[in-house]
N, C-alpha and C positions, 0 to 999 in steps of 0.2 A: 177840759182841754185848755192848754195855755197857749197863748200866742207868744212867739219868740221875736225878739228884736233882730235887726240885721246882723249884729256882731255875734249874738248867741246862736243864730241859725247857721252862720258861716262856720263857727267852731264845731257844731254838731255835724255838718256836712263833711268837714275836714276830718273829723274823728271817724266817721263812717267810711270815708275814702281810704284812710290809713288801715283800718281793720280789714276792708275788702282786699286791699293790695297785699297785706301780710298773708291773708288766707289763700289768695290766688298763687302767690309765690310758694307758699308751703305745699299746696296741692301739686304744683308743678314739680317740685323737688321729690315728693313722695312717688309721683307717677314715673319719673325718670330714674329713680334709684335702682329698681330691678334691672333695667336695661344697662346701666353702667356697671353693675356688679357682675353681670354675665360675661363681660369682656375680661374680667380679671380672674375668673374661675379657673382653677387648675384641676383638671379631671383626675380623680382618684389619688391625688397627692403626687403624681408623677408627671413629668414632662411639662408641656405647655399646651394650652388650649386657646385657640383664637376666638374672638367674639364675633367674627363675621359669619356669613351664611355660605353654604356650599360645601365643597370638599375640604376636609381637615384631616391630614394624615395622623394627627395625634389625638383624634377623637376618643379613642379607647385608652388613652394614657400612654406615656412613653415608658421606656425602660427605667426602672429605679436605679439611681446612681448611688452606690454605697461608698461612703468615704470613711476610711479608718485612718485618722491622723497619726496614730502611733503604731501602725502595722504596715507590712508589705504583703503583696499577694504572690502566691505560688500557684501556677497553673500546671496541671498534669496533662500532657498530650500523649495519650496511648489509646490504641484500638482495643486493648484487652480490658474491658470494663469490670470484670470480676476479680482483677488483681487486687491484692490486699496492700494497703498503704500503712507504713509505720513511721512515726515521727519520734525520734529519740528513743526507739525501742518500744513505744506504746502504740497499740493499734488505733488508727485514726479513722478507718473506714475503707470502702472499696474505691477504686479509681473512677467508677461510674458515678458514685455519690459525691466524690471529692474532685469535681472538675477544677475547682479552685479553692484555695485555703488562704485565710488571712492569719498571718503569724506576726508576733511582735519582733522587732529588730533583734537580730542575734544569729548565732550559728546553730544549725540543726543537722542531725543525721537522718537522712530520708532513705527509706527502704521501700521497694515495691517488689512483692512476691506473688507468684502465680504457680499453681501446681503444674509440673511438667516443664517448667521453664527456669532458666538461670535467674537467680535473684539480682536485682539492680540496687546498688547502694551508692549513695553519693553524700558528700558533706556540702551543705549549702549555707550561704550567708544572706539573710533577708535584710533589706534596707527599707526604712519607712517610706511609704508613698511610691515604691517601685514595684514592678511586676516581673517575676522570674518565671520563665517557661522551662519546664523539666520534661524531657522526652526520654523516658526510660526504654532501654533496649532489652526487651525480655525475649532472649533467644531461646529456641526450643532446645532442651538438653537431649543429647543423643542417648538412646537406650543402650545399656551395656549388658 
């Protein structure tokens, strides 16, 4: 065992104090990291989740917001869900499946057909970033 002089002992104590301080600050950061990360968590990738306790209306995630920068949205408003939808003469699906469609900007021929009803045909112009509501009037055809 060696005896240290006053200056050597002071350096040793100072080194121990710095090491302890660095370890203490590092441990404090590691302990608080999970708490700070919880406040920024976005549940399920949708919406916003708060880091507080208690009631949170977005706990299960919000509604996904789909943004199509080079497309416009066309929404079909009809009560006849089995009506067939055609875009430029091609079958696109039924009105129940296609509550809304994203189409690139341009002009389209939209047809909605249902058995026993008069077909609905309209020419639409889709604009990027805008929503167009289409309300097809599918009148019952009189039997002859």
